[in-house]
N, C-alpha and C positions, 0 to 999 in steps of 0.2 A: 557570461552570466555569473552571478555570485551565489555559490552553493554553501549553505550552512550545514555543518556536521557537528553533532554532539560527541566529543571525543571521550567523555567520561561515562557514556551510557553503554550498558551491556555487561555481561558476566566477565568479559576478558579485557575490560578497559584499563588503561588507555592503549595497551599494546596492539590489540587487533584493530581498533578503529584507525590507529596510525598506519598500520600495515595496509588497511583498505584505502586510506588516503593516497599512499604511495602508488598502489596498483591503479587506482582511478586516474591519478594525474597523468599516467602514460597514455590514457585514452581520451582525456579531455583536451579541448583546444587551448591555445595560448591565451585566448580571451576569457577563459573560465578562471575564476578566482575562488579559492576555498577558504571559508571562514570557519576556523576551528574553535569551538566553544569548550574551554578546558582550563585547568590550572596551568597557566603558562609556564611557571617555574618548573613544573613537573615534566614538561615535554620539550622545552627549548633545546636541551642538549641532544634530543632525538631528531631535531629538524634537519641537521646536517646529513643524517643517514637517509632521509627521505628522498634525496636527489631531486628536489623540486625547487625551481627558482623562487627565492624568497618573495619576489614581487607578486607571486601567484598565491601566496598564503597570508592570511591575516589571523593572528591569535586574538581571540576575545577572552580576556581573563575572567574566570569564574571560580570563586573560592568555596562554593558549595556544590553539593551533588544530591539529586533526588534518588534515593536508593530504591531498589526493587520492592522492599517491604514497607516503604513509606505510604501514608495515606495520600492518594494523588492530589486531591483538591487542597488539603491543608498544606502539603509540601510545596505545591506549585506557587501558592500565594505567600507562604512564609519564607521560603528559600528563594528570595528575589534575585540572588546572585548565583543561582544554579545555571548550568548549561542549557537546560530545557526552558526555563523561564526566560533567560536572556535571549535564547534563540528565537522564541516567539515574538519577543519585543522587537528584535531586528527584522523579523519577517513582516510584522505589522507596519513597521516604519519604512519598509521597502529597501532596507539596507542590504538585504539578501533576497533572492528570488525564490528560494525553496529552503525547506528545513527537514533534516532527517536525523533520527536517533534510534539506537537499539536499546534505549533505556526504558524507564517506567512507562508502560503503555497507557495506564490511566492518566498520568500527568500529560502525556502527549495529546490525549483526547481532550483534556481540560484546556490546554493551550489552543488546540485546533478549533474547538467550538466556542470558547469564551473569549479568546483573544483575537483570533483570525475571524471567527464568526461563520455561522451556517448560512448558506445562500438563501435568499428570500424564496419562500415557496416550498423549500425542502422540509419535510416532516421530521425525518431523522437521517443524518448522514450515515454512511456505512463504510466498512473496509472491504477491500477486494483483493483477489489474488489470481494469478495465472494457474491454469491446470493443463498439463501436457496432453496433446491430442495425437491421433494416429497419422497425422500428416507431417509430423516433425515440427509443428509450431505449437501454439497454445490456444486453449479455450480460456474463458474468463468466468470467474465465479464470485458472486456477491449476494449476501454478506458472509464474512467468514469469522464472525465472532463478536461484533460490536453490539448487535441487538438480538439477543436470544429468541425473543418473541416479536413477531412483526405483524401488524395489521395489513389487510389487503391493499390499502392505499399506499402503504410503505413498500410493499413488494412491487406494486405497479411503478412507483418512482424508481426503485432499484432497476427495473427493466429499462426505464428511460435513461437512467444514468449509465447503465451498462451498454446500452445502444450507442450513446455518445462516445463513451470510452473506446469501444471497439472500432467505431468509425474513424476517430481522430488520432488514436495512439496505436491501434493495431492495424489500421488501414484496411479494414474490411468494409466494402461498399454497402452491403446489405446484410448485416449480422443476423444470424438465426438465433432468436431469443426464446428460451424455454424455462418453465418452472420445474424445479426438481421435486419429484413426487413419487408415490409408491406404485404408480401405474400410469399408463399413457392415457387412459380414458378420462374424459372431461369430468366424470362424476367422482373420481378418486381424490383422496386427500383429506386434509383437515378443513374445517369451515373457512379458515383464512385463505388457504390455497385455492379452494373452490371459488371463493369470491374474487380472488385475484385473477383467476383464470377468466372469469366473466369480464372483468375490467379490461384485460389485455385482448380478449377476443373481440371486443367491440370498439376497437380503435384502428386507425389507418397508419399511424406514424412508425410503428414498430413491426418488424417481420416476426410476429409471434408464431411459433411452430407448435405450441401446445406444451404438454407435459413431457418430461424426460426422466427416465429411471436411472438409478445409480450405475447400472451396467453400461450406460451409454454416455457417461460424462466425458469420456475421452474421444468420442466419435465426431470428428469435424464434419462428416457428411450429414449429421443430424442436428448439431447444435454448435454455436459459437459462444453464446452468453448464457450462463446458468444462474437462475435467480432462486434464492432460498433465504430462510431466516438464519441468523447468526449461529444459533445452536447447531443446526444441521450442517451449515457450511464449515464451521470449525472442526466438527468431527470428520467431515470429508477431507479437509485439508490435512489434518493430523494423520489420518489413515494413509493418505498419499505419501506423506513424509516417512511413515513407517515402512512402506514398500521398499524404499531406497535403503533404509537402515538394515532391513532383513536381508536383502540381497548382498549388501556389503559384508554383513556378518557371515554369510555363507560363501563369500569369495566368488560371487557370481557377477560377471561384468556384462552389461547390456546397454547399448547406446540409447534405447528408448527410456529405460528406467533411470538412466542418468539424469533425465529431465525432471525427475521427481526430487532431485537434490535442491533443497530450499536455498542453498548458497547461490544457485544460478539466478535467482530472482531478487535477492537482497532484502526485500521488504514489501509491505502492503500499503498502498496509498489510501489515505482517507478521502473519500469522495463525497462531495456535497458541501465542502467548505470553500472559502473564496480563493485560497492560495495552495500551492503544492506542499503537502506534508506527507512524509513517508515514515512508517513505523517498521523498524528492523526487529529481527528475532533476537531475544535476549542472549542467546549463545552464539551470536554471529561471529564467524571467522573473518579474516581479512578479505577473503574472496566475497563473502556475503556483504560486507561493508562497501566494498568496491561497487558491487552491483546495486546496492541501495543508493549510492551516490549517482551512478549512471541513470538509474530510474528517476531520480530527482530531476536530472537534466532533461530527460525525455518528457517528463510531466510538464515542465516549464515550457519547453520548445513547442509542444503540441497545443499549448494553451487550453488543455482539457478542463482545468478547474475554472478558468474564465468562461469557457463555452458552456459548461454546466450551469454556472451562475446566470449567464445571459439567457439560457434556455428557460430556466424556471422563472426568470423575471418577465420574459417576453413570449415564451412558448414556441420559440423556433431555434433550430440548430443549423 
């Protein structure tokens, strides 16, 4: 497959993205080709240090960059020769099969929704993340920051999307899907969560297990897929990252809490658009970039974006 990577995106570009490319190349197959969107003159001298056969790399020259402080919409359409803008053009034209960047999140969303396009029937796409569970694997949480407020119908669609993702990429036959709430009771929560509960309660396609509280997010015996609005999900995700940071600061090593290291996951997929798009953390290390690239490959090979699109077009998965 052809994997697109924005080398100029992130706080430590281009050094860390290049390091991530080198690490990822060791785990990719010989048939995988990396399209590096960057200022070619800036990195050509570094290519010999990557220890990757040149026939597995293609440099796409970009002499502009969308900075973190840029207005996402204006920069995306004005900086037509930026790595992010060119990356989405290549993805739309099927020159690459996936695109990933640790750069400007807003610009990535502009490209995903306005260039690649939202699947027919999707009210709002969302971004999702893994959440470590007590079985040594991961649960799945959506949304984690794209839509701070979500209507009941959107939460219902997130449950459908999460169900498809868990089946096809996480290989869970019958995912347990739950709403994140302030209590297990059906009557608890905001107006939106209570209405979403009723929508999920009265359907057959999803294994809806009701409400789940914050204390059970990690419990694989209770839940696999956690549904919430982006405001709540982002707070949950950032708090999880802080657990890892606090333990590191106190020199405490624990194999379970090592799973809270964001570097192990690489990025968050945008779900509900037609093709695989991954957003990395702005402060991504080489390890995080590597895992962002590997997640891009898994997303493409699982066909999960295509399956979601087909599901909402035809109503089956």
